N, C-alpha and C positions, 0 to 999 in steps of 0.2 A: 480847638486845636493849641493845645496845651495852655498858653499863657495868655490865648486869644479865641474869642467869640467869633465866630467867622459864619454869619448867613447869605446864604444863596436866595438869589430871587428869580424870576422871570418876567418880562410885562409884553402883550400882543404888541404888536406895530398899531398904524393908527387902520393901516386897511386890515385886521385884524390876523393876516394871509400867516403871518410872522411873526418871528419873540424876541425881546432883544433881551441881553444875562445882567445882570448887575450885582454885584455885594456889600455887604460891610465888613467892618474888622470893627472888635473891640475889644482895647485892652486896658482894663480897669487894675492898677497896685497901688496900695498904698493913698499916699493923698491924690496921684496923678493920673489922672486917665485920659482914653482919647477914642473919636470912632471915628472913620474914615468911609466915606463913600466911595467902590468903581462903578463907574456905568459903562459899555460899551457898546460902536457903532452900528460894530456886526450882529447881521439877523440870521435866522433861524427855520427850518421848517415847522422841526418839531420845538414843542415844551423839556422835552427832558434833553434834547443836546442842548440848546440856551444852559439850562440847569447846572448836568455837569459840565461844560465851558466856565460856569460862575464856582463852582466848587476847585475846580483848577486853578484858575486864576489865584481863588483866597487861598489855597495850601500853597502858592507858589510865593505869596504875598507873602508868608506867614515862618515859612520853614526856608528858601530861601537867605542867607548874607547878604548877594547883593539882588534881590528880586527883577526881574525882568519889568521896563518904564511901561504902561497898560495902558 
């Protein structure tokens, strides 16, 4: 997404019936770089729903001037 690399991920919960979403944002420019990982407590019945949520949150973090606090 522009200058950023956003990597969405899904993880099964301990019971295995639901999924959690997360994403990482990486940016490398010149001598400075950073990586942030966002994990969410919200659970989803479908892996695809968790992935879409993670992609959407990653997009918001990289494109909004003042992103919402996750």
